[in-house]
N, C-alpha and C positions, 0 to 999 in steps of 0.2 A: 536615076530612079525611073525615068520614063522608059528606058530600055527594058527594065524588068516588067513594067506594066504592059507594054506592047507585047512582050514575049508571052506573058500570062494570058492575054486575050487571044493570041494566035493559037495557043496550044489547047486543044480539046481533049476529050476523054480517049479518043482513038490514038491521037499522037502520044498521050501520056502512057497508054498501055504498050504501044510500040516502042516507047523509050525504055521500057523495062527490059526488052530483049537486047543483049549486047551485040556488038559487031563481031566479036570473037570471044573465045573462052577466056583468054588472059586479058582481053580488052576490058572486061568487067572489073577484074582485079586492079588493073593499072589505072582505070578511069576513076575508081573510088565511088561510083554510084552505088549506094547501099542496096537498092532494090535489085539491081543487076547482079550484085554479089550474092544476095540471098537466092535469086533464081538459079544461078550457076551452082551454088552450094547444095540446094535441094535436089537439083537434077543429078549432080555428082553423087550425092548420098544414095539416091534411089538406084543409080546405075551400079554403084559398088555393092549395094545390098543384093541386087538381082544377080550379080556375078557369083554369089555363093562362096565356095572355097577359093576360087581364083581371085576374088576381090579381097580376101583377108590380108594378103601382103600390102595391098594398096591402102586398106583401112589402117593397118599398122603404121605405114609410112606417113599417112596424114596425121595420125595421132602423135607420132614423134615430132613431126613438123610443128604441130600445134603446141607441144611442150616447149620446143625451141622458141617459138614466137612469144609464148607467155613468159619465158625466161627473159627475153629482150624487154618486154613491157615491164616486168618486175624491176630490171635494172634502171630503165628510164624513169619509172615512178620514184625510185629511191634517189636518183641523181637530180630529179626535178627540184628538190629542196635547195640544193646549192644554186641552181639557176635563179630560183625565186628570191633567194637571199641576196644574190648579187644584184638583181634588178632593184630590190628594195634599198640596198646600200647605195646604188647609184642615184636613185630618186631622192633619198634623204640627203645625200652629199651634194647634189646639184641644186635642190630646191628647198631644203630645210625641212624640219619636222612638220611644219604647217601643211605640207603637201600630202601628208597621210590622212588628213581629216576626210577628204572625199573617198578615199579607199576604205576607211573605217565605216563611213556611212553606207558604202556599197555592201560591205560584208554584213553589217547589222541588218540592212534591208533584206539581203538574201536569206539570212537565218530567220528573220521574222516571217518572211513570205513562206519559207519552207515549213515552219512550225504551223502557220495558219493553214497551209495546204494540207498537211497531214491531219490536223485536227478537224478541219471543215470538210475537205473533199475526200478524206480517208484514202489518199494515194500514198505513193512512196517516192522518195527522191533517191534514185540509185546512181551508181557511178560505175563506169567500165573498169576501173582499177581493181575492183574486188571480184571480177568475173572468174578468174582462175580459182580463187579460194572458194567461191560459192559453188562451182562445179565439183570441187574436191569434197566439200562438206556434204553436198547432196548425195554423192556417191557413197560417202562414208555412212550416211544415214540409211542407205539401202536402196536408193533409187537406181534404176538400171542406167548404164552408161549411154545407151542409145536415146533414152528418154531425156536425160539431163542434157546431152549434146544438142538436142533439138529445141527443147523448151526454154532453157536459160538464155541462149543467144538470141532466139526469136523474141523473147520477152524484153530483152535489152534493146532490141532494134525498134520495137513498137511502143515501149512504155518508158519514154525518156522524160518523165515529168521534171525531175531535178535539173536535167540538162536544159530543158526549155525555159525553166525559171531563171537559171543562171545566164543563158544567152540573152534573154530579154532584158534583164537588169544590166548586164555588161554593155549591151547596145545602147541603152538609155544613158548609162554612165559615160560612155565614149562620146555620145552625141551632145551631151550638155557640158562636157568638160572644156574649160577655157584653154587657150594655148598657154602651156607652162612657161614661166619665166624663171631665169636664174636669180640668185640673191642680189645680183647687181641691177635687176630689173630688165635685162635684155631678154627678148623672146628667144625660145629655143630654136624656132624655125629660122630666125635671122642669124643666130650664132652658128647654125649648122651649115648655112650657105656660104660658099667661098667668097 
């Protein structure tokens, strides 16, 4: 923890702003820094728009690549059910049904917090998994593709209320969780070691 505190104290506003500028075009995408990706995306969009007719094939290629990536995300989201089911089966098999009470409490707390957030703060709790469908619905309702392509992803990047609630609760859940033991009473950490 002290490493993060020291790093936060050392980084000022200038260092933060300079950190938004990536080392290279693909370095932003490979590094996974969201602000760097947004900067590269915005600059690329403006450059393609200024190219006019020459930029149309590039815009079409980017659009096709986005459809491919959304297809990959769609497959992953559909297959995630099997991964989650396997993890739940392992947990119940190794630790018994009583191990689910903490998870049920986490899920209940998340839903209660989300409902209170929507009712009191009047925000939204959105998820990235519906981004492709939301873009298609907005275009179907008559919004132009260029507006939808800018507004929806930007809103997702800066309005992550539901994600923040989930990450906070998940962190608290992991921090207070005791070391799991098997039915025989042995610690999982001790049984995993050689």
